[in-house]
Structures are given as structure tokens and as C-alpha cells.
BAVEX-447163 format. One record per residue (C-alpha): residue in one letter; x, y, z. Coordinates in steps of 0.001 Angstrom, whole numbers, plus 500000, padded with zeros to 6 digits. Last residue first. Layout:
REM BAVEX-447163
PT aa     xx     yy     zz
PT  a      X      Y      Z
...
//
This chain:
REM BAVEX-447163
PT aa     xx     yy     zz
PT  s 410847 703756 621010
PT  s 412844 700661 620043
PT  v 416737 700242 620732
PT  t 418194 697306 618568
PT  v 421769 695932 619293
PT  q 422849 693270 616881
PT  t 426205 691503 617830
PT  g 429328 691662 615680
PT  q 431704 688874 614375
PT  g 434722 689897 616614
PT  w 437496 691539 615451
PT  y 441543 690747 615626
PT  d 444291 693248 615355
PT  h 447899 691768 615712
PT  e 450899 692866 618001
PT  w 454043 691843 616861
PT  p 456623 690315 619531
PT  g 456594 687009 618324
PT  n 455716 683195 618861
PT  i 453037 683640 621615
PT  l 450898 685798 619790
PT  r 450535 689576 621021
PT  v 446819 690693 620796
PT  g 445171 694156 620143
PT  a 441531 693734 620180
PT  n 438422 694672 618714
PT  c 434695 693924 619563
PT  f 431687 694740 617155
PT  y 428455 696151 617953
PT  v 425992 696317 614997
PT  a 423712 699303 615567
PT  t 420926 700738 617336
PT  d 422381 703510 619751
PT  e 420091 706340 617930
PT  p 417070 704587 619494
PT  k 418568 705255 623048
PT  l 419552 703103 625827
PT  s 419778 704510 629243
PT  n 422372 701840 630385
PT  m 424905 699856 628213
PT  q 427158 697482 629809
PT  l 430284 696936 627515
PT  y 432182 693935 628662
PT  v 435632 692791 627611
PT  t 436880 689006 628604
PT  n 439904 687267 628342
PT  k 438966 685523 631727
PT  a 441614 686246 634008
PT  n 441724 689768 631960
PT  d 438228 690547 632764
PT  r 437413 693760 631476
PT  s 435482 696751 631651
PT  c 433641 699218 629555
PT  t 430798 701294 631115
PT  f 427974 703168 628787
PT  r 425700 705871 629945
PT  g 427745 708408 631271
PT  q 429601 709023 628025
PT  v 427878 707471 625203
PT  s 427455 710202 622795
PT  d 430848 711577 624074
PT  t 432829 708759 622952
PT  y 434262 706757 625721
PT  t 437707 705994 627506
PT  a 438471 703236 629942
PT  t 441462 702589 632176
PT  g 441405 698739 633052
PT  g 445061 698208 633416
PT  r 444910 696130 630267
PT  g 443399 699180 628393
PT  v 439811 699873 627638
PT  s 438290 701461 624401
PT  a 434825 702889 623910
PT  v 432463 703624 621357
PT  l 434621 703694 618224
PT  e 432214 704523 615134
PT  r 432017 702748 611790
PT  q 430206 704929 609270
PT  k 426606 705680 608782
PT  g 424098 704195 606404
PT  p 423102 701655 608498
PT  a 424854 701722 611885
PT  h 428243 700312 612651
PT  r 429445 700174 615983
PT  y 432905 699771 617724
PT  w 433875 698310 621193
PT  h 437947 698241 622048
PT  m 440490 696299 623729
PT  a 443883 697398 624626
PT  n 446482 694595 625160
PT  i 445903 690972 625015
PT  d 448748 688478 625939
PT  f 450546 685509 624986
PT  f 448154 684029 622407
PT  n 446962 680482 621247
PT  g 443298 680793 621000
PT  s 440311 682232 622601
PT  a 438763 685953 623279
PT  t 435617 686609 625063
PT  c 433377 689518 624144
PT  s 430506 690598 626325
PT  l 427831 693135 625765
PT  t 425409 694208 628542
PT  l 421970 695527 627858
PT  s 419651 698367 629695
PT  g 416424 699947 629034
PT  g 415591 703732 628428
PT  a 414257 703039 625107
PT  q 413206 699405 624673
PT  v 415352 696596 624138
PT  l 415972 694208 621469
PT  g 419082 691744 621383
PT  g 422633 691815 621994
PT  g 424233 689817 624790
PT  s 427348 687752 622934
PT  e 430425 688294 621245
PT  v 433098 685788 620309
PT  l 436699 686792 619427
PT  q 438807 684197 617724
PT  v 442653 684251 617901
PT  q 445079 682517 615395
//
């Protein structure tokens, strides 16, 4: 099994910054793409950013230019640096990873527990 543990959420004023971290642990061979999702009350879950194993990241339009997604493969960690935060960024943020386990070739999907980000006006 694989566990994803997130940290870095909190309360920040509009225009401020936060950096989220998600670290994978357990018995696995390789982590492929890693993703950040968010889920705000009354809205559908939204894909915010994705980063491949080589470090190439993509973003949803609403965070383009403000958020930076990166990873450290040696630490099995993905980051989401969030700058110029807006109240509409308020949500629970979840990390997600495609993981290849040691005992087989199949990729399995794992989720973190979520971390709350609240941006006040």
C-alpha cells in the first residue's frame, strides 16, 4: 500500500502565498504523474495542476501564472506553490499520484487526505 500525506494548508489573506506539500510513502517501485485537485463547497472537484516524472507541469486556466507545481523524485514529494491567492481559491486541496507497485506492472491511483486552504478577503 501507498500513503500520501499532505501539509501546508491554512488561512491566508487575499494576495498572500502558501506552499502545499505531498509526500508518498510505502512499498512501491515508481511514481508516475502527480496531480493536485481541489474541491470547494457546492462545486465539483477540479484538477488544478499536474506534473510528470520529468517535471513538466500543466495548470488549469484559473491558476495559470499564479501557481507552480513541482516535484522532488528523490523525496517522493510534490509541491504546489500558490501565489497571489484569491478567495475563489478556497477549497480542500488533494494530491493524487499514479504509482507502480513493486510486485507488478499495473499503475494504481492513490489519493491524499486533503488539506484545507482558506483565503480571506
